C-alpha positions, 0 to 999 in steps of 0.5 A: 446350301447358299439359297437356304442360307439366304432365305434364313438370313432375309427372314432374320433381317425381316424380323429385325426390321418389324421390330423396329416398326411394331405399329406397322407390323400389328397394322398389317397383320390385323387388317389381314387377320380380319379381311381374310378371316372374314372372307373364309367365313363368308366362304364357308357359310357360302359353300355350304349353303350353296354348293355342298353335296349330300354325303350319300353315295353318287349324289349326282344320280339323285334328282327330284321328282317334279310334276303338277303343283298341288292345288292350293300350297303350290308345292311338288307333292303326290299322293301315295297311290301315285308314289307306289305306282311310280315305284312299282313301274322302276324296279328295275331301272331306277329306285323312287324314294318318298319323304314328307316334311318335318313336323314337330313330336313328342319322344318319351324313351323308356326311363327317361323325361319327355322331349321335343324332336323333330321327326320325319316319315320316309319310304322304308327303301329311303336309306338304302337307296341313298347308299347309306350305312348306318352308325349303328343298328340298322334301317328300315326293312322292306315292308316297314313303311306299311301300317302293320307294325305293332311297334314303329321302327325309329333311326336317330340323327347322329348329332340328336343320339349324341346330344340326347342319348350320349352316344350310348350303343345301348340305345339300339333296341331301346323302346320308345313312345313317340307322339303316344305311339309305342316304337323302338329305335332300331338305327343311327344314321351317318354321322354327317347326313342330316337328311335331305332337306337343305336347311332343316335336318330331322330329329328322327326318322320314322316310316310312311306307316306312322301317319296311319295313327293320325298322331303324326301331323305333317305338311299335306295339301289335297283337291279340298272339301267335296272331293273326297278327301277324309284329311283326319284319316289315313292318306296311304290309299287317298289319291287326292291327299298329296303329301309326300315329295319324291326322289329318284336315283337315275342313270343318266342313260335312263333319264329320258326315258324314265321321265317319260315312263312316269309322265304315262304312269301319271296320267290318272293323277293329271286327269284328277288335278285337272278336273278338280279345277274350273279354269279350262287353260288350267285344265289343259295346261295340267293335262299336258304336264311332263315329268321333270328331273331336278338335280337333289345332289345339294339337296331339296328345299327352298333354303338356297333360293332363299339364301343364295343372294344374300350370301353372294352378297355379303361374299361380294362385301367381304371381298371389297372389305379385303380389297379396301384393306389391301389398299390400305396396306399398299398405301402404307408400304409405299410410305414405309418404302419411301422413307427407306429409300435412302437404306435401299439406295445404300444397298444398291450402290454397294451392288445389290441387285434390283432382284436381290432387294425385292427379295428382301422386301418379300421375305419381310411381307411374307413374315407379316402376312404368314403372321396373319395367316393363323389368326385369319384361320382362328377368326374364320372359324369363330365367325362362320359359328357366329353367322350361322346363328345370326341366319338361324331362328330361334334357339336351333342353329341351321343344320350346315357343315362347317367343316373346313374342306380343301375347298375352304383351304384352295380359297384362303391359299388364293387369297393369301397371295392375291393380298400378297402381290396387292400390298407388298409386290406391287409397291415394292416393284415400284420402288425398285424400279426407280435408279437407287443408286443415282438417288444418293446424289439427291438433296433429300428423298422427300423433295425428289420426283421419286416422293411427289410420284408416291404421294399421288398414287397415294392419294389415287389409292386413297380415293378409290378407298373412299369410294369402295368404303362409301359403297360398303356404308351405304349399302349397310346403311340401306339393309339396316333401313330395311330391318328398321322399316320392317320390325315397324311394319304396322302388322295390324295386330297389338303385337306390343301388348299379346303374350302367345301360349303355345300348345301341344295336345299331341300327347295330352290324352285330350278328347275333342268333347272335352275341349269346350269345357276346357277352353272355357274353364282357362280363358275365364281364370285367364281374364280374372287377373288383373293385367289381362285385359283379354284372352281367345284361343285360336286353332292356327297360331300367327305369325306362320298360320298359312291354312290355305283354303277356297271359299265358295259364294252362294249364287255366285258359280260364276266366280273364278277359282283363283278368287275363291283361294284364300287362307282360314282360321278357326278362333274362339270369341273375342279373338279380335279384341285380343289381337287388336284386330278392328271390327269393321262391320258386323260383329266378332265371334261371341259365346251365343256361336255354339255347335247348335246355333247356325255356322257363322263366318268372318271375312277380312277386308281383303277377302271380302274386296275379292269376293263381293267388290264394294258390296257389304259382305254381312248376311252373304253366304259361303261354304267350303264346297260347290252347291249345295254346300256353298251356303254353310255358313253366314258371314256376320263380321268383316275385320281389318286386315292383318299380317298373319303370316309375315311382315313382308307379306302383304295381309293375305285374304283369310276367312275365320271360323268359329272354334266354339262351333266347331271344336278342335285342338287349338295351337295357341292361346292369345292373352292382351295385357293392359301393359307390357306382356313381359310382366305376365309370364309367370302368372299366366303360367300358374294360372294355366296350371291351376286351371288345368294340371295337364295342359300341354304348354309348349312355351310362352312368348311375346307376340312381338317376338315371334314376328321378330324371329321372322327377320332372320335373314334380314338380321343378318344382311343388317348385322354383317352388312354394318360390320363390314361398314364399320372395318371399312370406315376405320381403315378409310380412318387409318388411311388418312392418318397415315397418308397425311402423317407421311405428308406432313413428314415428307413436306416438313421443309415446304411447311417450314418455308411456308411458315418462314415466310408467314403462313399462321398455323390456321393456314397449314391445317387449310392447306392439309383439310384441303387436301383431305376434302379434295380426296374426299370429294373425288371418292364420295361421287363415284362411291354414291354412284356405285351404292345406287347401282348396289341398291337397284341391284339388290332391290328384292332384298330391301323393303320401301326403298325407292328408286333414290336411296338416301343412305349414301347420302348419310354414309358420305355425311359418316365418311367426311367426318371421319376424314376430317377426324383423322386429319386433325392430328397430323394437321395439328403437328404441321402446325407445330413444325418449327421453320428454322429446325425444318430448314436445318433438318433438311 
């Protein structure tokens, strides 16, 4: 067919053209590969994190059930009795399922060594209601979430089964032990199902009955001491212990009636919560609550709320990088086409139509774009995995499904054609609009009005490129500054010299009566190490010790309930010295604080101010419950505030209680070194093993590292915006170099005339540098304005930034340096032009 033959002819000619100019071809391919690949990588992560639906049957029918938030942790928790009541009332219309939070346990398969595994407890109808089919074995049977099982049935996540058991189908029916409780593996979840919590995935699922054993600790809330809640007992029949999130599958036609019915059923639970509140307004609000159905088609949890704005910001920046790349390529394309104007004029004079010339130019660029598309896909695959690693905390990546789907292909195709139009079609159309046949009579293409117009357009494009490059560099500087400021925050603890030994007593076999002697023996031997300054135990390891509570003050029943709320921790003697937290008043816990002595407490400065104002808290009595139990503890000390949750959050009001007086299992041993803690790792481990061979050591890590692990979002933004800023800076340098090189070539005769009339090399360099500075000045001003606007738009992601940011100024200085450096080589080449040779050549 003639059209096919002409297409192949165009492609053969395009190949010869690209071979003649390999530098231009390589620039286009790399720019498109980086620009499109980066956009696809961020889009893939964004889609998987924000829009990917759960791989279940009819996800649009799945809803999270919200009613009243729990009193302390403010979660949409329900009690076990409330769940059973709701489920019983919905058997014929809709299905209600329950899940706990995700916690860590110890899995010991028969014949294998122990390994850590994240578990989640779910109702027996969990998988059935979601419409899932097991990859192997079965799911839970009706009644298996009741505490009557001799062996707990276990369902494994597919990826965990593949990683830990080599995808062995014989694992079905295999006996195992989880947290010291006999269990049996009954099934494997489908391959791509990771649970219903976005951004989190349990390794194993257990029935709700597992909690009754007391070996499976999970997130819970309660009405607090004095409410009848027994947090060490089974939660199955406790109406005042809240630990379950509920999901429902409801047909669209039944949503309104189901919500109204569930609201009626939950009235006793609302009354219980309302009566526990001291605030009349809060009581009325609770009693008037209504059940709400929140779509869970894309999963539950706070992951999307936490990462939606950062990912949208990164998507915008990736699009800007591609836009800058297209502007740069359009500039180079204009220059290249202008240099080929004589060739195009000859072809037009021989009868080639405008469409024929345009088609040939588009064929060349289509070939270039196609060559850039394949590496773009490879870059996107590698970059999306890298971004996921950057966004994750610790060694375990966030469980997101990054398989390419039709959305990624559609977005990639749209980017491909948009970039093709931007850098190819528009410049080619502009050149082909001129009367190419008449240009044969022109003295030279460089002196024609077409050349001047092209240089003018190129300068305008470069001005826009400078503005957007400054925007990207400025935003990168803002997030780098944020990461630097947060990492340098004074947490109120000596994190540079403290080592945290994390413990897990789940399967250790120790009894609470053994703990005081165990702690004393371990700490005594640790303190004998020459490099150890102090050591202490803590019930709740930091950062992230968010154990919410309410503290009642003896003689002050008028204090509002919200004023009583804070956090608590139980720590051993010498804890504040070990962490480097100053004691402001009174004393810290000592060895004399025994179970038989007066129970004592210490409050931090924030809690002291909250409860007592400017009054000295020493000697005041507090308790977990209202009178007569509001005087159980005597405050013996006030310590400075410390950021025990994370670096971003301000110090929380915190009450500390003596672990020696109320022995319980500790989560960590804090060790303060005289020098750098890194040198203590091996000696601390050996000492602990010597003191107690069965001590359940989970990991040993510096406190500084633990705080840094909580900055995954800030690190992701700082790293990726810096990458985008560097790419924009490189493209800006390439743009200046290309434009000025073209100007030198196009104005050879003009420069020759100037030098023939007495212009010195310094005058020629000044001419080109003035042009560079003019373009920089025209682009920097709007760039600074755009950066300030962007800083205001993302101010909730920044830390310590004022209304006016200094980052744009530093980014502008960098761009000026880059622009001037890029202009030096073309300027030097211009000074070497021989006036006689230049005039003869023209």
